[in-house]
C-alpha positions as CSV (number, residue, x, y, z in Angstrom):
1,M,20.0,202.8,193.5
2,R,22.6,201.2,191.3
3,T,22.7,202.3,187.6
4,R,22.1,198.6,186.5
5,D,19.0,198.5,188.6
6,V,17.7,201.8,187.2
7,I,18.3,200.6,183.7
8,T,16.5,197.3,184.4
9,E,13.5,199.0,186.0
10,K,13.1,201.5,183.1
11,L,13.3,198.7,180.5
12,Q,10.7,196.7,182.4
13,Q,8.3,199.7,182.5
14,A,8.9,200.6,178.8
15,F,8.8,197.2,177.2
16,A,7.3,194.6,179.6
17,P,10.0,192.2,178.5
18,E,9.8,188.4,178.7
19,S,13.4,188.6,179.9
20,V,15.9,191.3,180.6
21,R,19.5,191.1,181.8
22,V,21.8,194.0,182.3
23,E,25.5,193.3,182.9
24,D,28.0,195.9,184.3
25,E,31.1,195.4,182.2
26,S,32.9,198.5,183.5
27,H,35.7,196.5,185.0
28,R,36.7,195.3,181.5
29,H,37.2,199.0,180.4
30,E,39.6,200.3,183.1
31,G,41.9,202.8,181.5
32,H,39.6,203.3,178.5
33,A,37.5,206.4,177.7
34,G,34.5,207.0,179.9
35,H,35.6,204.7,182.7
36,R,35.3,206.0,186.3
37,P,36.4,204.5,189.6
38,G,33.5,202.5,191.0
39,G,32.3,201.5,187.5
40,E,28.7,201.7,186.3
41,T,29.9,203.2,183.0
42,H,29.8,200.3,180.5
43,F,26.9,197.9,180.2
44,R,25.7,195.0,178.1
45,L,22.0,194.5,177.7
46,Y,20.0,191.4,176.7
47,I,16.3,191.9,176.3
48,V,13.4,190.0,174.7
49,S,10.1,191.8,174.2
50,E,7.1,191.6,172.0
51,A,7.5,195.4,171.5
52,F,10.4,194.5,169.1
53,R,8.4,192.3,166.8
54,G,8.6,193.5,163.2
55,K,11.2,196.1,164.0
56,G,14.7,196.2,162.7
57,R,17.9,196.3,164.7
58,L,18.3,200.1,164.4
59,E,14.7,200.8,165.4
60,R,15.0,198.5,168.5
61,H,18.2,200.3,169.5
62,R,16.6,203.7,169.1
63,M,13.6,202.6,171.2
64,I,16.0,201.5,174.0
65,N,18.1,204.6,173.7
66,T,15.0,206.7,174.1
67,A,13.9,204.8,177.2
68,L,17.4,205.3,178.7
69,A,18.0,208.8,177.5
70,Q,18.7,210.2,180.9
71,E,21.2,207.5,181.8
72,L,23.0,207.8,178.4
73,A,23.2,211.6,178.8
74,G,24.7,211.1,182.3
75,G,27.1,208.5,183.6
76,V,26.6,205.6,181.1
77,H,29.4,205.8,178.6
78,A,28.7,202.6,176.6
79,L,25.7,200.3,176.1
80,A,25.9,197.1,174.1
81,I,22.4,196.1,173.1
82,H,21.1,192.6,172.2
83,A,17.3,193.1,171.6
84,A,15.0,190.4,170.2
85,A,11.4,189.6,169.9
86,P,10.1,186.3,171.4
87,G,11.2,183.3,169.4
88,E,14.2,185.1,167.8
89,S,17.7,184.1,168.7
């Protein structure tokens, strides 16, 4: 299973999001630290979930990092996070 799909599945299980989109941006980081042939090292995440309501940006990021601890300890070098509660922009 591709890393992007594993990330998406774990986020769906952990946060039951209204929407989630995971983009593999590895191609934009060729020659940079952490890049590997074949990609799947640098991701951008957009997620909207009720689980984030009333939580600050840092707490939201920590929640996501906890859910994806195995991926972040393994092959994922960078994860840009855009997390919101429903109705937030």
